[in-house]
C-alpha positions as CSV (number, residue, x, y, z in Angstrom):
1,F,131.3,-194.1,-54.6
2,E,130.5,-191.6,-57.7
3,R,127.0,-192.0,-58.5
4,N,126.4,-193.2,-62.2
5,V,123.0,-191.8,-62.6
6,L,122.2,-189.1,-65.4
7,T,121.5,-185.6,-64.5
8,L,118.5,-184.6,-66.3
9,R,118.0,-181.0,-67.3
10,R,115.1,-178.7,-65.8
11,A,112.7,-181.4,-64.6
12,D,115.1,-184.5,-64.1
13,I,112.4,-186.7,-65.8
14,P,113.7,-190.1,-67.2
15,A,111.8,-191.0,-70.5
16,F,110.1,-194.2,-71.0
17,T,110.7,-195.8,-74.1
18,Q,107.8,-197.2,-76.1
19,T,108.2,-199.1,-79.1
20,D,106.1,-198.4,-82.2
21,V,104.2,-201.3,-83.8
22,T,104.5,-200.0,-87.4
23,N,108.2,-198.9,-86.9
24,P,110.0,-201.1,-84.2
25,K,113.0,-198.9,-84.4
26,Q,111.1,-195.7,-83.5
27,S,110.4,-195.0,-79.9
28,E,108.1,-192.5,-78.1
29,M,108.8,-191.2,-74.8
30,Q,106.7,-189.5,-72.0
31,A,106.9,-187.9,-68.8
32,K,104.7,-186.4,-66.3
33,A,104.5,-183.2,-64.3
34,M,104.5,-182.5,-60.3
35,P,101.1,-183.5,-58.8
36,P,99.5,-182.2,-55.9
37,P,100.3,-183.8,-52.3
38,P,99.1,-187.5,-52.6
39,P,95.9,-188.5,-50.7
40,P,96.4,-190.5,-47.4
41,R,97.5,-193.9,-48.2
42,R,95.6,-197.2,-47.0
43,T,97.5,-199.5,-44.8
44,K,97.8,-203.2,-45.0
45,P,98.9,-205.9,-42.8
46,T,102.8,-206.2,-42.9
47,N,103.3,-209.3,-40.7
48,V,105.7,-210.8,-43.6
49,P,109.2,-211.6,-42.6
50,Q,111.4,-209.0,-44.2
51,A,114.2,-211.1,-45.4
52,C,114.5,-214.5,-47.0
53,E,117.6,-216.8,-45.9
54,I,117.9,-218.7,-49.2
55,P,121.3,-219.6,-50.3
56,L,122.4,-218.6,-53.5
57,E,123.5,-221.8,-55.1
58,G,123.3,-223.7,-58.4
59,K,123.5,-221.9,-61.8
60,V,120.7,-221.0,-64.3
61,D,120.7,-223.2,-67.4
62,E,122.7,-220.9,-69.6
63,Q,120.7,-222.2,-72.8
64,L,117.5,-220.7,-71.2
65,C,118.7,-217.5,-69.8
66,I,121.3,-216.4,-72.3
67,D,120.7,-218.1,-75.8
68,S,119.3,-215.3,-78.0
69,P,117.6,-214.9,-81.2
70,P,119.9,-214.2,-84.3
71,A,122.2,-211.4,-83.9
72,R,121.0,-209.7,-87.0
73,H,117.9,-208.7,-85.1
74,L,120.0,-206.7,-82.6
75,P,120.7,-203.2,-83.7
76,A,124.3,-201.9,-82.6
77,P,124.0,-199.7,-79.4
78,P,125.2,-196.3,-80.1
79,R,128.4,-194.6,-79.4
80,P,128.3,-191.7,-76.6
81,E,128.1,-188.9,-79.2
82,A,124.8,-190.7,-80.6
83,I,123.1,-190.4,-77.5
84,Q,121.2,-186.9,-77.8
85,T,119.1,-185.0,-75.6
86,E,115.9,-184.0,-76.7
87,R,112.8,-182.1,-75.5
88,L,109.7,-183.8,-74.7
89,R,106.0,-182.8,-74.5
90,V,104.8,-184.0,-71.1
91,I,101.4,-185.4,-70.9
92,S,99.8,-184.7,-67.7
93,S,96.4,-184.4,-66.0
94,N,97.1,-180.9,-64.7
95,D,99.3,-179.0,-67.3
96,E,101.9,-179.3,-70.1
97,H,105.6,-178.8,-69.7
98,L,108.7,-179.3,-71.6
99,A,111.2,-181.5,-70.0
100,S,114.6,-182.6,-71.4
101,S,115.6,-186.2,-70.9
102,P,118.3,-188.5,-72.7
103,S,117.2,-190.1,-75.8
104,I,117.4,-193.8,-76.0
105,S,115.5,-194.2,-79.3
106,E,118.4,-195.3,-81.1
107,R,119.2,-198.2,-78.7
108,G,117.2,-200.6,-80.8
109,M,114.9,-201.5,-78.0
110,D,113.1,-204.6,-78.7
111,S,109.1,-204.9,-78.9
112,P,107.4,-205.8,-75.7
113,H,108.3,-209.4,-74.6
114,S,111.5,-209.4,-76.6
115,I,111.6,-213.1,-76.9
116,K,108.0,-213.1,-78.0
117,S,108.2,-210.1,-80.5
118,A,107.3,-210.9,-84.1
119,S,107.0,-207.4,-85.3
120,S,110.4,-207.6,-87.3
121,V,109.9,-211.3,-88.4
122,P,107.1,-212.5,-90.7
123,R,104.7,-214.6,-88.6
124,Q,104.7,-218.3,-89.7
125,E,101.7,-220.9,-89.3
126,N,103.8,-222.9,-87.1
127,D,104.8,-220.0,-84.5
128,V,105.4,-221.0,-81.1
129,H,103.5,-219.6,-78.3
130,D,104.2,-219.4,-74.7
131,L,102.0,-220.4,-71.8
132,H,99.9,-217.1,-72.1
133,G,99.6,-216.8,-75.8
134,F,102.4,-214.7,-76.6
135,I,104.4,-215.6,-79.8
136,I,108.1,-217.0,-78.9
137,K,110.6,-215.9,-81.4
138,G,114.4,-217.3,-81.5
139,S,116.8,-219.7,-83.3
140,E,115.5,-223.1,-83.9
141,K,117.7,-224.4,-80.9
142,F,116.0,-221.8,-78.8
143,L,112.7,-222.7,-79.7
144,S,113.4,-226.5,-79.2
145,I,114.7,-225.8,-75.7
146,Y,111.8,-223.6,-74.8
147,S,109.2,-226.4,-75.9
148,G,111.0,-229.1,-73.5
149,W,111.4,-226.3,-70.8
150,Q,107.7,-225.6,-71.1
151,K,106.5,-229.0,-70.7
152,T,108.5,-229.8,-67.7
153,Y,107.5,-226.4,-66.2
154,T,103.7,-227.1,-66.6
155,K,104.2,-230.5,-64.9
156,K,105.7,-228.8,-62.1
157,Q,103.0,-226.2,-61.8
158,S,100.3,-229.0,-62.0
159,E,101.8,-230.6,-58.9
160,R,102.0,-227.2,-57.1
161,E,98.2,-226.7,-58.0
162,A,97.4,-229.6,-55.8
163,R,98.6,-227.6,-52.6
164,W,96.7,-224.5,-53.6
165,A,93.4,-226.8,-54.0
166,D,94.0,-227.7,-50.2
167,I,94.3,-224.1,-49.3
168,I,91.3,-223.1,-51.2
169,K,89.5,-225.8,-49.6
170,R,90.5,-224.9,-46.0
171,S,90.3,-221.0,-46.4
172,S,87.1,-219.0,-45.9
173,G,87.9,-216.7,-49.1
174,G,90.8,-214.8,-47.6
175,Y,94.6,-215.7,-47.6
176,E,96.3,-215.1,-44.6
177,K,99.8,-213.6,-45.1
178,S,101.8,-216.5,-43.2
179,A,105.4,-217.8,-43.9
180,N,103.8,-220.8,-45.1
181,M,101.5,-218.8,-47.5
182,K,104.6,-216.6,-48.6
183,K,106.8,-219.8,-49.5
184,L,103.8,-221.1,-51.6
185,V,103.5,-217.8,-53.6
186,R,107.0,-217.7,-54.3
187,K,106.6,-221.0,-56.1
188,G,104.0,-219.7,-58.5
189,I,100.1,-219.1,-58.2
190,P,98.3,-221.2,-60.6
191,N,96.9,-219.5,-63.6
192,R,93.3,-220.5,-62.8
193,L,93.7,-218.9,-59.2
194,R,96.1,-216.1,-60.1
195,G,93.6,-213.3,-60.6
196,R,91.6,-214.3,-57.4
197,V,94.6,-214.5,-55.3
198,W,96.0,-211.0,-56.6
199,M,92.6,-209.3,-55.7
200,E,92.7,-210.9,-52.3
201,V,96.1,-210.2,-51.2
202,T,96.3,-206.6,-52.3
203,G,92.9,-205.5,-51.0
204,A,91.5,-204.8,-54.5
205,A,88.8,-207.5,-53.7
206,Q,87.7,-205.3,-51.0
207,L,87.8,-202.0,-53.1
208,L,85.5,-203.8,-55.5
209,A,83.2,-204.9,-53.1
210,S,82.9,-201.4,-51.4
211,N,82.6,-199.3,-54.5
212,A,79.8,-200.9,-56.4
213,G,79.2,-198.9,-59.5
214,I,82.1,-196.6,-59.5
215,Y,83.9,-198.1,-62.2
216,Q,81.2,-197.8,-64.6
217,K,80.5,-194.1,-63.6
218,L,84.1,-193.3,-64.3
219,V,83.9,-195.1,-67.7
220,E,81.0,-193.0,-68.6
221,E,82.5,-189.7,-67.2
222,A,86.1,-190.2,-68.5
223,D,85.6,-187.7,-71.4
224,E,84.7,-184.8,-69.0
225,A,86.6,-185.9,-65.8
226,A,90.0,-187.0,-67.6
227,R,92.4,-184.4,-69.3
228,P,92.2,-184.7,-73.2
229,E,95.9,-185.1,-73.6
230,A,95.8,-188.2,-71.4
231,L,93.1,-189.8,-73.2
232,S,94.9,-188.9,-76.4
233,Q,97.8,-190.8,-75.4
234,I,95.9,-193.7,-74.3
235,E,94.5,-194.1,-77.8
236,L,98.1,-193.8,-79.0
237,D,99.3,-196.5,-76.9
238,L,96.4,-199.1,-77.1
239,H,97.5,-200.7,-80.2
240,R,101.3,-200.9,-79.2
241,T,100.3,-203.0,-76.3
242,F,101.4,-206.7,-76.7
243,P,101.2,-206.5,-80.4
244,D,102.0,-210.2,-80.8
245,H,99.4,-211.5,-78.5
246,P,96.1,-212.6,-80.4
247,G,94.2,-211.0,-77.2
248,F,95.5,-207.5,-78.2
249,N,95.8,-208.0,-82.1
250,A,93.1,-209.4,-84.1
251,K,95.7,-210.2,-87.1
252,V,97.7,-212.7,-84.7
253,R,97.3,-216.2,-85.1
254,G,96.6,-217.8,-81.5
255,P,98.0,-221.1,-80.5
256,E,97.0,-224.2,-82.4
257,G,93.4,-225.1,-81.7
258,S,92.6,-221.8,-80.1
259,S,89.6,-219.6,-81.3
260,P,90.3,-216.6,-83.5
261,P,90.0,-213.4,-81.5
262,R,86.9,-211.4,-81.9
263,G,87.1,-207.9,-83.0
264,S,85.5,-204.8,-84.1
265,Q,86.2,-201.7,-86.4
266,Q,85.9,-198.5,-84.8
267,G,87.1,-196.2,-87.5
268,G,90.8,-197.6,-86.8
269,P,92.6,-200.9,-86.6
270,L,90.6,-204.1,-85.6
271,E,90.0,-204.1,-82.1
272,T,89.8,-207.1,-79.9
273,P,87.7,-207.2,-76.7
274,S,90.7,-207.1,-74.7
275,V,91.7,-203.9,-76.3
276,Q,88.4,-202.3,-75.8
277,S,88.5,-203.3,-72.1
278,L,92.1,-202.0,-72.0
279,R,90.8,-198.4,-73.2
280,R,87.9,-198.4,-70.5
281,V,90.3,-199.3,-67.9
282,L,93.0,-196.7,-68.5
283,R,90.3,-193.8,-69.2
284,A,88.6,-194.7,-66.1
285,Y,91.7,-194.6,-63.8
286,A,92.8,-191.2,-65.8
287,A,89.3,-189.8,-64.5
288,R,89.9,-191.4,-61.1
289,N,93.3,-190.0,-60.2
290,G,93.8,-186.7,-61.4
291,A,97.5,-186.3,-60.2
292,V,98.6,-189.3,-62.3
293,G,96.1,-189.3,-65.2
294,Y,97.9,-191.8,-67.5
295,C,101.6,-192.8,-67.8
296,Q,103.1,-195.0,-70.6
297,G,103.9,-198.5,-69.0
298,M,100.5,-198.4,-67.2
299,N,99.0,-199.9,-70.5
300,F,101.2,-202.9,-70.2
301,I,100.5,-203.4,-66.5
302,A,96.7,-203.4,-67.1
303,G,97.1,-205.5,-70.2
304,V,98.7,-208.3,-68.1
305,M,96.1,-208.1,-65.4
306,L,93.4,-208.5,-68.2
307,L,94.8,-212.0,-69.2
308,F,93.5,-213.0,-65.6
309,L,90.7,-210.8,-64.7
310,D,87.4,-208.9,-65.8
311,E,88.1,-205.2,-66.8
312,E,86.3,-203.9,-63.5
313,S,88.5,-206.2,-61.3
314,V,91.6,-205.0,-63.3
315,F,90.6,-201.5,-62.8
316,W,90.8,-201.9,-58.7
317,L,93.8,-204.2,-59.0
318,L,95.5,-201.3,-60.9
319,S,94.4,-198.9,-58.4
320,A,95.6,-201.1,-55.5
321,L,99.1,-201.2,-57.3
322,L,99.4,-197.8,-57.9
323,E,98.0,-196.2,-54.7
324,D,98.9,-198.9,-52.2
325,I,102.0,-200.9,-53.1
326,L,104.0,-198.4,-55.3
327,P,105.0,-195.2,-53.9
328,A,102.1,-192.7,-54.1
329,D,104.0,-190.2,-56.6
330,Y,105.8,-193.1,-58.5
331,Y,103.6,-192.2,-61.8
332,A,103.3,-188.7,-60.8
333,Q,103.6,-186.2,-63.4
334,D,107.3,-185.6,-63.0
335,L,107.9,-189.3,-62.1
336,I,109.6,-188.2,-58.9
337,G,108.7,-191.6,-57.4
338,C,110.3,-193.5,-60.1
339,T,113.3,-191.1,-60.3
340,V,114.0,-191.7,-56.7
341,D,113.7,-195.5,-56.8
342,L,116.1,-195.6,-59.7
343,R,118.8,-193.9,-57.6
344,V,118.1,-196.2,-54.8
345,F,118.7,-199.2,-57.1
346,S,121.9,-197.4,-58.2
347,E,123.2,-197.4,-54.9
348,L,122.0,-201.0,-54.2
349,L,124.0,-202.1,-57.5
350,A,127.1,-200.3,-56.6
351,A,127.1,-202.0,-53.1
352,K,126.2,-205.5,-54.3
353,Y,128.2,-205.7,-57.7
354,P,131.1,-203.5,-57.6
355,K,132.8,-204.7,-60.6
356,V,129.6,-204.4,-62.7
357,W,129.2,-200.7,-61.2
358,R,132.9,-200.2,-62.1
359,K,132.3,-201.3,-65.7
360,F,129.2,-199.1,-66.0
361,T,131.0,-196.2,-64.6
362,E,134.1,-196.6,-66.9
363,S,131.7,-197.1,-70.0
364,G,129.4,-194.2,-69.2
365,V,126.4,-196.6,-69.1
366,T,123.7,-195.5,-66.5
367,V,120.9,-197.7,-64.9
368,E,118.3,-195.7,-67.0
369,F,119.5,-197.5,-70.1
370,F,118.0,-200.7,-68.8
371,A,116.1,-200.3,-65.4
372,L,113.9,-197.5,-66.3
373,E,111.9,-200.0,-68.5
374,W,111.8,-202.4,-65.8
375,F,110.5,-200.0,-63.2
376,I,108.0,-197.9,-65.3
377,S,106.2,-201.2,-66.7
378,I,107.0,-203.5,-63.5
379,F,109.1,-205.7,-65.8
380,S,106.0,-206.5,-68.0
381,K,107.6,-205.0,-71.2
382,T,110.9,-206.8,-70.9
383,L,110.8,-210.3,-69.3
384,P,109.2,-213.5,-70.4
385,S,105.5,-213.6,-69.4
386,E,105.6,-216.4,-67.1
387,T,108.7,-214.8,-65.4
388,V,106.9,-211.7,-65.1
389,L,103.9,-213.4,-63.4
390,R,106.0,-215.2,-60.9
391,I,107.6,-211.6,-60.0
392,W,104.2,-210.1,-60.0
393,D,102.8,-213.1,-57.4
394,C,105.7,-211.9,-55.0
395,I,105.0,-208.1,-55.3
396,F,101.4,-208.5,-54.8
397,F,102.0,-210.5,-51.8
398,E,105.2,-209.0,-50.1
399,G,105.4,-205.5,-51.6
400,Y,107.4,-203.3,-53.8
401,K,110.6,-204.2,-52.0
402,I,110.5,-207.4,-54.5
403,V,111.1,-205.0,-57.5
404,F,114.4,-204.0,-56.4
405,R,115.4,-207.7,-55.4
406,V,114.4,-208.9,-58.8
407,A,116.3,-206.0,-60.6
408,M,119.4,-207.0,-58.7
409,G,118.8,-210.6,-59.3
410,V,118.7,-210.0,-63.2
411,V,122.1,-208.0,-62.9
412,G,123.5,-210.9,-60.9
413,L,122.8,-213.7,-63.3
414,A,124.8,-211.7,-66.0
415,E,127.3,-210.4,-63.8
416,A,130.2,-212.4,-65.7
417,Q,129.0,-211.2,-69.0
418,L,128.8,-207.6,-67.9
419,V,132.2,-207.5,-66.4
420,A,133.8,-209.4,-69.4
421,A,132.3,-207.0,-71.9
422,G,135.0,-204.9,-73.8
423,D,133.9,-201.4,-74.9
424,Q,130.7,-199.5,-74.3
425,T,129.3,-201.0,-77.6
426,D,130.0,-204.5,-76.3
427,L,128.4,-203.8,-72.9
428,L,125.3,-202.1,-74.4
429,E,124.7,-205.3,-76.3
430,V,124.6,-207.4,-73.2
431,V,122.7,-204.5,-71.2
432,Q,120.1,-204.7,-74.1
433,L,119.3,-208.2,-73.5
434,L,119.3,-208.2,-69.6
435,G,116.4,-210.4,-68.5
436,R,114.9,-210.9,-71.8
437,H,115.5,-214.7,-71.9
438,V,115.3,-215.5,-68.1
439,L,112.8,-218.3,-68.5
440,E,113.9,-219.9,-65.4
441,A,112.0,-217.9,-63.0
442,D,112.7,-220.1,-59.9
443,A,116.3,-219.6,-60.7
444,L,115.9,-215.9,-60.9
445,L,113.8,-215.7,-57.7
446,K,116.4,-217.7,-55.8
447,A,119.0,-215.6,-56.9
448,S,117.0,-212.4,-56.1
449,F,115.8,-213.7,-52.6
450,A,119.4,-214.5,-51.5
451,I,120.1,-210.6,-51.7
452,Q,119.3,-209.5,-48.1
453,L,117.3,-206.4,-48.3
454,K,115.0,-205.1,-45.6
455,R,111.9,-202.6,-46.1
456,E,113.4,-200.2,-43.5
457,E,116.5,-199.8,-45.5
458,I,114.8,-199.0,-48.6
459,Q,112.3,-196.4,-46.8
460,G,115.5,-194.9,-45.4
461,M,117.3,-194.5,-48.7
462,R,114.1,-193.3,-50.3
463,L,113.8,-190.4,-47.8
464,R,117.5,-189.3,-48.2
465,L,117.7,-189.5,-51.9
466,R,114.2,-187.9,-52.4
467,A,115.7,-184.8,-50.4
468,E,118.6,-185.0,-52.8
469,V,116.4,-184.9,-55.9
470,E,114.2,-182.3,-54.8
471,K,117.4,-180.2,-53.9
472,E,118.7,-180.6,-57.3
473,R,115.6,-179.4,-59.0
474,R,115.3,-176.4,-56.5
475,E,118.6,-175.3,-57.6
476,R,118.1,-176.1,-61.6
477,S,114.9,-173.8,-61.0
478,L,116.9,-171.1,-59.6
479,R,119.3,-171.5,-62.2
480,G,116.6,-170.8,-64.7
């Protein structure tokens, strides 16, 4: 088959779109430059079965997964001639480079958590909030459906919590990676236990216990230890992180009955404690890992973690994710790890959904148009919050292979819409909404786990495609 992946000039760096809070239509992009060889990586138990024999049956409730906000909020996608190539200034911890990347700033990307975004709609006193405090936006019909779904889902999760309580009672503080435990994790970790379980199953709890005082030291040394450009980018991104969540924006009204967020003024916007914690976490990590420093997308990941953990725990969970679960160079300065995984996803997509792939090829649409945002923020900038958390439960327990499965699952749920789309404009309208309204995490995960995918297969594809990417870059370098 023909690869339908953009060939990026010079550094071959896909750009990550970041929505500006003050101007939702304006996007900023960032890439990173090549790091030194990654340090030795820690190993963790891998006694979890590699494939799940769950048949794909039943359909997702179309009202929950497809019903969207009024069409007036969706800017028309650009024609091919409107997609320009622009030069980007790359923020890294070692050097600055210029790289070329396809601009997707005109695609009208929604704000973080699309269905929760209130950036373009005046906030009302009767705003609907989801289970984690994000504002839900949509038609009156959609909000009514969501309220009913939330009550049913909350009841179901309460019943599952009883099983978790029994496990906690019988455990000695750890969580064995057994088949029964995996099945339970896939059904969702209760919110009150989520942070604790994440820390245990990723090894972050051990990192925290064996590195007493390190986090505070890195916070204090960040000004000297981290590159100034990385610190500046962190400051720019802080107030773009979940701007419609009261924990990250002091101006947002929280759910009825909740206390207004506390905040402080530091010569800029009113800051909540969560924003201040996020700053310290990101600055400390930029000081810890000079090969990565800071990359846009990390702010959303750490922001979600802060909903369940204190900032020091978030720092070590972020470290475990970036250094153990993801490829070591996933957020490297040239994003080679992420670039390779996007190519892996492209091949998987072409093999599993040939009709969708043919439609993409004929319309000139590449996976970067939608999957880059998924991969670089681990879905936290796109999918509804509860769906993201259910995906993360599985990633932290089973590993990064889950990202590929879920990405395939999201496309699979929209296969009929994608194939039926007319011209490129129609296709991009469907692509822009992929995953944004998938509230039924159970249905998405069921579809995702029906896709047979082995870890050895992913590793083999990564090795082959990494060699391909590196060869392309060498050839471009020789051509000047």
